[in-house]
C-alpha positions as protocol buffer text, in pm:
chain_id: "A"
residue {
  index: 1
  type: MET
  ca { x: 11388 y: 853 z: 12282 }
}
residue {
  index: 2
  type: LYS
  ca { x: 11083 y: 940 z: 12072 }
}
residue {
  index: 3
  type: LYS
  ca { x: 10927 y: 1277 z: 12130 }
}
residue {
  index: 4
  type: ARG
  ca { x: 10571 y: 1274 z: 12263 }
}
residue {
  index: 5
  type: THR
  ca { x: 10365 y: 1305 z: 11947 }
}
residue {
  index: 6
  type: GLY
  ca { x: 10018 y: 1427 z: 11856 }
}
residue {
  index: 7
  type: VAL
  ca { x: 9856 y: 1364 z: 11518 }
}
residue {
  index: 8
  type: LEU
  ca { x: 9593 y: 1584 z: 11354 }
}
residue {
  index: 9
  type: ILE
  ca { x: 9387 y: 1426 z: 11077 }
}
residue {
  index: 10
  type: HIS
  ca { x: 9234 y: 1709 z: 10881 }
}
residue {
  index: 11
  type: SER
  ca { x: 8870 y: 1688 z: 10782 }
}
residue {
  index: 12
  type: ARG
  ca { x: 8694 y: 1700 z: 10447 }
}
residue {
  index: 13
  type: HIS
  ca { x: 8348 y: 1831 z: 10361 }
}
residue {
  index: 14
  type: LEU
  ca { x: 8117 y: 1530 z: 10381 }
}
residue {
  index: 15
  type: GLN
  ca { x: 7955 y: 1616 z: 10048 }
}
residue {
  index: 16
  type: ALA
  ca { x: 8291 y: 1650 z: 9870 }
}
residue {
  index: 17
  type: LEU
  ca { x: 8334 y: 1466 z: 9542 }
}
residue {
  index: 18
  type: ASN
  ca { x: 8499 y: 1126 z: 9591 }
}
residue {
  index: 19
  type: TRP
  ca { x: 8488 y: 1167 z: 9969 }
}
residue {
  index: 20
  type: GLU
  ca { x: 8555 y: 799 z: 10043 }
}
residue {
  index: 21
  type: ARG
  ca { x: 8846 y: 781 z: 9800 }
}
residue {
  index: 22
  type: ILE
  ca { x: 9004 y: 1092 z: 9953 }
}
residue {
  index: 23
  type: MET
  ca { x: 8944 y: 1006 z: 10318 }
}
residue {
  index: 24
  type: TRP
  ca { x: 8981 y: 626 z: 10312 }
}
residue {
  index: 25
  type: GLY
  ca { x: 9186 y: 562 z: 10000 }
}
residue {
  index: 26
  type: VAL
  ca { x: 9213 y: 283 z: 9744 }
}
residue {
  index: 27
  type: PRO
  ca { x: 9374 y: -41 z: 9869 }
}
residue {
  index: 28
  type: PRO
  ca { x: 9630 y: -178 z: 9854 }
}
residue {
  index: 29
  type: ASP
  ca { x: 9866 y: 114 z: 9790 }
}
residue {
  index: 30
  type: LEU
  ca { x: 9676 y: 445 z: 9797 }
}
residue {
  index: 31
  type: MET
  ca { x: 9598 y: 552 z: 10151 }
}
residue {
  index: 32
  type: GLY
  ca { x: 9355 y: 834 z: 10223 }
}
residue {
  index: 33
  type: GLN
  ca { x: 9363 y: 1082 z: 10509 }
}
residue {
  index: 34
  type: LEU
  ca { x: 9204 y: 850 z: 10767 }
}
residue {
  index: 35
  type: SER
  ca { x: 9403 y: 537 z: 10686 }
}
residue {
  index: 36
  type: LYS
  ca { x: 9728 y: 735 z: 10653 }
}
residue {
  index: 37
  type: GLY
  ca { x: 9653 y: 913 z: 10978 }
}
residue {
  index: 38
  type: VAL
  ca { x: 9597 y: 588 z: 11166 }
}
residue {
  index: 39
  type: LEU
  ca { x: 9915 y: 432 z: 11028 }
}
residue {
  index: 40
  type: THR
  ca { x: 10110 y: 745 z: 11120 }
}
residue {
  index: 41
  type: ALA
  ca { x: 9970 y: 741 z: 11473 }
}
residue {
  index: 42
  type: LEU
  ca { x: 10065 y: 376 z: 11521 }
}
residue {
  index: 43
  type: GLU
  ca { x: 10413 y: 408 z: 11372 }
}
residue {
  index: 44
  type: GLU
  ca { x: 10490 y: 725 z: 11568 }
}
residue {
  index: 45
  type: GLU
  ca { x: 10333 y: 595 z: 11890 }
}
residue {
  index: 46
  type: ALA
  ca { x: 10111 y: 903 z: 11907 }
}
residue {
  index: 47
  type: GLU
  ca { x: 9942 y: 981 z: 12237 }
}
residue {
  index: 48
  type: ILE
  ca { x: 9662 y: 1190 z: 12087 }
}
residue {
  index: 49
  type: VAL
  ca { x: 9488 y: 1178 z: 11749 }
}
residue {
  index: 50
  type: VAL
  ca { x: 9262 y: 1474 z: 11678 }
}
residue {
  index: 51
  type: LEU
  ca { x: 8994 y: 1431 z: 11414 }
}
residue {
  index: 52
  type: GLY
  ca { x: 8953 y: 1775 z: 11265 }
}
residue {
  index: 53
  type: CYS
  ca { x: 8624 y: 1941 z: 11177 }
}
residue {
  index: 54
  type: GLY
  ca { x: 8566 y: 2192 z: 10901 }
}
residue {
  index: 55
  type: LEU
  ca { x: 8187 y: 2229 z: 10902 }
}
residue {
  index: 56
  type: ARG
  ca { x: 7863 y: 2071 z: 11014 }
}
residue {
  index: 57
  type: SER
  ca { x: 7835 y: 1927 z: 10665 }
}
residue {
  index: 58
  type: GLY
  ca { x: 7651 y: 1599 z: 10722 }
}
residue {
  index: 59
  type: ILE
  ca { x: 7311 y: 1539 z: 10568 }
}
residue {
  index: 60
  type: ASN
  ca { x: 7144 y: 1564 z: 10909 }
}
residue {
  index: 61
  type: GLY
  ca { x: 7372 y: 1835 z: 11043 }
}
residue {
  index: 62
  type: GLU
  ca { x: 7631 y: 1588 z: 11165 }
}
residue {
  index: 63
  type: MET
  ca { x: 7974 y: 1724 z: 11249 }
}
residue {
  index: 64
  type: GLU
  ca { x: 8251 y: 1605 z: 11021 }
}
residue {
  index: 65
  type: SER
  ca { x: 8458 y: 1481 z: 11314 }
}
residue {
  index: 66
  type: GLU
  ca { x: 8167 y: 1271 z: 11444 }
}
residue {
  index: 67
  type: PHE
  ca { x: 8108 y: 1116 z: 11104 }
}
residue {
  index: 68
  type: ASN
  ca { x: 8481 y: 1052 z: 11051 }
}
residue {
  index: 69
  type: ARG
  ca { x: 8512 y: 882 z: 11390 }
}
residue {
  index: 70
  type: GLN
  ca { x: 8222 y: 648 z: 11322 }
}
residue {
  index: 71
  type: TYR
  ca { x: 8340 y: 576 z: 10969 }
}
residue {
  index: 72
  type: LEU
  ca { x: 8689 y: 500 z: 11095 }
}
residue {
  index: 73
  type: LEU
  ca { x: 8572 y: 269 z: 11374 }
}
residue {
  index: 74
  type: ASP
  ca { x: 8334 y: 90 z: 11137 }
}
residue {
  index: 75
  type: ASN
  ca { x: 8617 y: 27 z: 10892 }
}
residue {
  index: 76
  type: LEU
  ca { x: 8916 y: -45 z: 11116 }
}
residue {
  index: 77
  type: ARG
  ca { x: 8894 y: -413 z: 11026 }
}
residue {
  index: 78
  type: ARG
  ca { x: 8953 y: -322 z: 10662 }
}
residue {
  index: 79
  type: LEU
  ca { x: 9290 y: -158 z: 10728 }
}
residue {
  index: 80
  type: PRO
  ca { x: 9491 y: -473 z: 10642 }
}
residue {
  index: 81
  type: GLU
  ca { x: 9368 y: -423 z: 10284 }
}
residue {
  index: 82
  type: PHE
  ca { x: 9643 y: -160 z: 10268 }
}
residue {
  index: 83
  type: ALA
  ca { x: 9996 y: -289 z: 10224 }
}
residue {
  index: 84
  type: GLY
  ca { x: 10125 y: -55 z: 10495 }
}
residue {
  index: 85
  type: PHE
  ca { x: 9924 y: -236 z: 10762 }
}
residue {
  index: 86
  type: GLN
  ca { x: 10064 y: -581 z: 10696 }
}
residue {
  index: 87
  type: GLY
  ca { x: 10208 y: -727 z: 11015 }
}
residue {
  index: 88
  type: ILE
  ca { x: 10028 y: -485 z: 11247 }
}
residue {
  index: 89
  type: ASN
  ca { x: 9832 y: -635 z: 11535 }
}
residue {
  index: 90
  type: LEU
  ca { x: 9488 y: -505 z: 11440 }
}
residue {
  index: 91
  type: GLY
  ca { x: 9326 y: -584 z: 11773 }
}
residue {
  index: 92
  type: ARG
  ca { x: 9587 y: -386 z: 11961 }
}
residue {
  index: 93
  type: ALA
  ca { x: 9576 y: -107 z: 11701 }
}
residue {
  index: 94
  type: GLU
  ca { x: 9199 y: -73 z: 11740 }
}
residue {
  index: 95
  type: GLU
  ca { x: 9232 y: -57 z: 12118 }
}
residue {
  index: 96
  type: ILE
  ca { x: 9494 y: 218 z: 12092 }
}
residue {
  index: 97
  type: ILE
  ca { x: 9302 y: 426 z: 11838 }
}
residue {
  index: 98
  type: ARG
  ca { x: 8980 y: 413 z: 12041 }
}
residue {
  index: 99
  type: GLN
  ca { x: 9166 y: 538 z: 12347 }
}
residue {
  index: 100
  type: ILE
  ca { x: 9349 y: 831 z: 12191 }
}
residue {
  index: 101
  type: LEU
  ca { x: 9087 y: 978 z: 11954 }
}
residue {
  index: 102
  type: VAL
  ca { x: 8982 y: 1336 z: 12031 }
}
residue {
  index: 103
  type: LEU
  ca { x: 8701 y: 1502 z: 11835 }
}
residue {
  index: 104
  type: ASP
  ca { x: 8710 y: 1863 z: 11725 }
}
residue {
  index: 105
  type: MET
  ca { x: 8349 y: 1975 z: 11760 }
}
residue {
  index: 106
  type: SER
  ca { x: 8386 y: 2347 z: 11701 }
}
residue {
  index: 107
  type: SER
  ca { x: 8618 y: 2434 z: 11412 }
}
residue {
  index: 108
  type: LEU
  ca { x: 8484 y: 2578 z: 11089 }
}
residue {
  index: 109
  type: SER
  ca { x: 8809 y: 2612 z: 10896 }
}
residue {
  index: 110
  type: THR
  ca { x: 9161 y: 2483 z: 10852 }
}
residue {
  index: 111
  type: ILE
  ca { x: 9300 y: 2763 z: 11069 }
}
residue {
  index: 112
  type: GLN
  ca { x: 9065 y: 2673 z: 11351 }
}
residue {
  index: 113
  type: GLU
  ca { x: 9141 y: 2300 z: 11312 }
}
residue {
  index: 114
  type: VAL
  ca { x: 9512 y: 2368 z: 11357 }
}
residue {
  index: 115
  type: ALA
  ca { x: 9449 y: 2590 z: 11661 }
}
residue {
  index: 116
  type: PHE
  ca { x: 9210 y: 2343 z: 11828 }
}
residue {
  index: 117
  type: ALA
  ca { x: 9451 y: 2053 z: 11785 }
}
residue {
  index: 118
  type: GLY
  ca { x: 9750 y: 2268 z: 11877 }
}
residue {
  index: 119
  type: LYS
  ca { x: 9600 y: 2372 z: 12209 }
}
residue {
  index: 120
  type: ALA
  ca { x: 9505 y: 2011 z: 12284 }
}
residue {
  index: 121
  type: PHE
  ca { x: 9861 y: 1898 z: 12205 }
}
residue {
  index: 122
  type: GLU
  ca { x: 10021 y: 2173 z: 12411 }
}
residue {
  index: 123
  type: ASN
  ca { x: 9793 y: 2114 z: 12710 }
}
residue {
  index: 124
  type: ALA
  ca { x: 9878 y: 1744 z: 12701 }
}
residue {
  index: 125
  type: GLY
  ca { x: 10253 y: 1807 z: 12687 }
}
residue {
  index: 126
  type: MET
  ca { x: 10314 y: 1692 z: 12331 }
}
residue {
  index: 127
  type: GLU
  ca { x: 10655 y: 1776 z: 12189 }
}
residue {
  index: 128
  type: ARG
  ca { x: 10598 y: 1691 z: 11824 }
}
residue {
  index: 129
  type: VAL
  ca { x: 10305 y: 1741 z: 11586 }
}
residue {
  index: 130
  type: ILE
  ca { x: 10216 y: 1564 z: 11263 }
}
residue {
  index: 131
  type: SER
  ca { x: 9926 y: 1682 z: 11047 }
}
residue {
  index: 132
  type: VAL
  ca { x: 9781 y: 1448 z: 10786 }
}
residue {
  index: 133
  type: SER
  ca { x: 9587 y: 1571 z: 10486 }
}
residue {
  index: 134
  type: SER
  ca { x: 9553 y: 1532 z: 10111 }
}
residue {
  index: 135
  type: ARG
  ca { x: 9828 y: 1629 z: 9869 }
}
residue {
  index: 136
  type: THR
  ca { x: 9659 y: 1948 z: 9755 }
}
residue {
  index: 137
  type: HIS
  ca { x: 9571 y: 2058 z: 10109 }
}
residue {
  index: 138
  type: ALA
  ca { x: 9905 y: 1968 z: 10268 }
}
residue {
  index: 139
  type: PRO
  ca { x: 10093 y: 2288 z: 10167 }
}
residue {
  index: 140
  type: ARG
  ca { x: 9833 y: 2503 z: 10337 }
}
residue {
  index: 141
  type: CYS
  ca { x: 9824 y: 2277 z: 10643 }
}
residue {
  index: 142
  type: LEU
  ca { x: 10199 y: 2316 z: 10684 }
}
residue {
  index: 143
  type: ASN
  ca { x: 10183 y: 2693 z: 10655 }
}
residue {
  index: 144
  type: GLU
  ca { x: 9900 y: 2722 z: 10907 }
}
residue {
  index: 145
  type: ALA
  ca { x: 10081 y: 2489 z: 11148 }
}
residue {
  index: 146
  type: LEU
  ca { x: 10402 y: 2691 z: 11121 }
}
residue {
  index: 147
  type: ARG
  ca { x: 10205 y: 3008 z: 11188 }
}
residue {
  index: 148
  type: PHE
  ca { x: 10038 y: 2861 z: 11496 }
}
residue {
  index: 149
  type: TYR
  ca { x: 10345 y: 2700 z: 11651 }
}
residue {
  index: 150
  type: GLY
  ca { x: 10562 y: 2996 z: 11558 }
}
residue {
  index: 151
  type: ARG
  ca { x: 10357 y: 3233 z: 11771 }
}
residue {
  index: 152
  type: PRO
  ca { x: 10506 y: 3382 z: 12090 }
}
residue {
  index: 153
  type: GLY
  ca { x: 10461 y: 3150 z: 12384 }
}
residue {
  index: 154
  type: SER
  ca { x: 10422 y: 2834 z: 12176 }
}
residue {
  index: 155
  type: LYS
  ca { x: 10515 y: 2521 z: 12370 }
}
residue {
  index: 156
  type: ILE
  ca { x: 10606 y: 2325 z: 12057 }
}
residue {
  index: 157
  type: SER
  ca { x: 10896 y: 2422 z: 11832 }
}
residue {
  index: 158
  type: VAL
  ca { x: 10832 y: 2471 z: 11461 }
}
residue {
  index: 159
  type: GLY
  ca { x: 11123 y: 2232 z: 11410 }
}
residue {
  index: 160
  type: ASN
  ca { x: 10898 y: 1958 z: 11548 }
}
residue {
  index: 161
  type: VAL
  ca { x: 10604 y: 2032 z: 11318 }
}
residue {
  index: 162
  type: LEU
  ca { x: 10549 y: 1797 z: 11024 }
}
residue {
  index: 163
  type: VAL
  ca { x: 10282 y: 1742 z: 10759 }
}
residue {
  index: 164
  type: TYR
  ca { x: 10228 y: 1404 z: 10597 }
}
residue {
  index: 165
  type: SER
  ca { x: 10038 y: 1375 z: 10272 }
}
residue {
  index: 166
  type: SER
  ca { x: 9793 y: 1101 z: 10188 }
}
residue {
  index: 167
  type: ASP
  ca { x: 9830 y: 925 z: 9855 }
}
residue {
  index: 168
  type: VAL
  ca { x: 9515 y: 1061 z: 9694 }
}
residue {
  index: 169
  type: GLY
  ca { x: 9341 y: 1393 z: 9646 }
}
residue {
  index: 170
  type: TRP
  ca { x: 9054 y: 1542 z: 9453 }
}
residue {
  index: 171
  type: ALA
  ca { x: 9280 y: 1742 z: 9222 }
}
residue {
  index: 172
  type: SER
  ca { x: 9635 y: 1757 z: 9089 }
}
residue {
  index: 173
  type: ASN
  ca { x: 9905 y: 1956 z: 9265 }
}
residue {
  index: 174
  type: ASP
  ca { x: 9933 y: 2146 z: 8939 }
}
residue {
  index: 175
  type: ASP
  ca { x: 9623 y: 2328 z: 9064 }
}
residue {
  index: 176
  type: VAL
  ca { x: 9790 y: 2442 z: 9388 }
}
residue {
  index: 177
  type: VAL
  ca { x: 9922 y: 2800 z: 9392 }
}
residue {
  index: 178
  type: VAL
  ca { x: 10152 y: 2926 z: 9668 }
}
residue {
  index: 179
  type: PHE
  ca { x: 10216 y: 3298 z: 9718 }
}
residue {
  index: 180
  type: GLU
  ca { x: 10568 y: 3313 z: 9859 }
}
residue {
  index: 181
  type: PRO
  ca { x: 10719 y: 3641 z: 9985 }
}
residue {
  index: 182
  type: PRO
  ca { x: 11014 y: 3763 z: 9772 }
}
residue {
  index: 183
  type: HIS
  ca { x: 11352 y: 3671 z: 9918 }
}
residue {
  index: 184
  type: ARG
  ca { x: 11604 y: 3801 z: 9663 }
}
residue {
  index: 185
  type: PRO
  ca { x: 11749 y: 4153 z: 9687 }
}
residue {
  index: 186
  type: ASP
  ca { x: 11730 y: 4187 z: 9308 }
}
residue {
  index: 187
  type: ASP
  ca { x: 11361 y: 4097 z: 9297 }
}
residue {
  index: 188
  type: SER
  ca { x: 11215 y: 4426 z: 9179 }
}
residue {
  index: 189
  type: PHE
  ca { x: 10864 y: 4284 z: 9143 }
}
residue {
  index: 190
  type: GLY
  ca { x: 10821 y: 4197 z: 9509 }
}
residue {
  index: 191
  type: ASP
  ca { x: 10570 y: 4470 z: 9588 }
}
residue {
  index: 192
  type: ILE
  ca { x: 10373 y: 4404 z: 9273 }
}
residue {
  index: 193
  type: ARG
  ca { x: 10345 y: 4038 z: 9357 }
}
residue {
  index: 194
  type: HIS
  ca { x: 10229 y: 4122 z: 9706 }
}
residue {
  index: 195
  type: GLU
  ca { x: 9959 y: 4354 z: 9576 }
}
residue {
  index: 196
  type: LEU
  ca { x: 9859 y: 4101 z: 9314 }
}
residue {
  index: 197
  type: ALA
  ca { x: 9811 y: 3838 z: 9581 }
}
residue {
  index: 198
  type: LYS
  ca { x: 9597 y: 4075 z: 9785 }
}
residue {
  index: 199
  type: ASN
  ca { x: 9389 y: 4166 z: 9480 }
}
residue {
  index: 200
  type: ILE
  ca { x: 9331 y: 3804 z: 9390 }
}
residue {
  index: 201
  type: LEU
  ca { x: 9234 y: 3707 z: 9742 }
}
residue {
  index: 202
  type: ARG
  ca { x: 9035 y: 4021 z: 9822 }
}
residue {
  index: 203
  type: ASP
  ca { x: 8701 y: 3877 z: 9715 }
}
residue {
  index: 204
  type: PHE
  ca { x: 8763 y: 3532 z: 9859 }
}
residue {
  index: 205
  type: PRO
  ca { x: 8726 y: 3499 z: 10238 }
}
residue {
  index: 206
  type: TYR
  ca { x: 9051 y: 3357 z: 10376 }
}
residue {
  index: 207
  type: ARG
  ca { x: 8955 y: 3066 z: 10599 }
}
């Protein structure tokens, strides 16, 4: 029996370079965050899909989640352009997506996106969580999700937390840097690495 599943589609600043390519994708093979998120929700029979919100970054102060919802609904009929949607009943898919969309109208960061969606999933009795974001953002999304669902009192096990990557991003994963705590007993540079990470991040607000 499938676990009750919630899907979080992370947001993207509306003025970001190549926004449409990142969020929608490039048919037929490269799915963006929105198209990948919808396919994931349909395949996993998700009961809730949260559209994340990072900022009020629209030209007229529109929330990212509001814009993403309207963009998605306006373009649902284009989904069969992607190979992954071949054979899917689009009419039924549209009905499902309209019913299960939840908008995040308050978050200003990735951490807040994860928390907003997490509370919505827990309150609705979800047992499994899938976050969808771009390739370069996915590592951070996973870490923030593991932090949130690993907290005391969490109703969802970290073993049921997944992150799916879209097929496109605005940069290469060669540009992603992960600071991992030392785990070897012979690692004599552990403390130095920790201090180095703090020094590098000190002047950059961690959001």
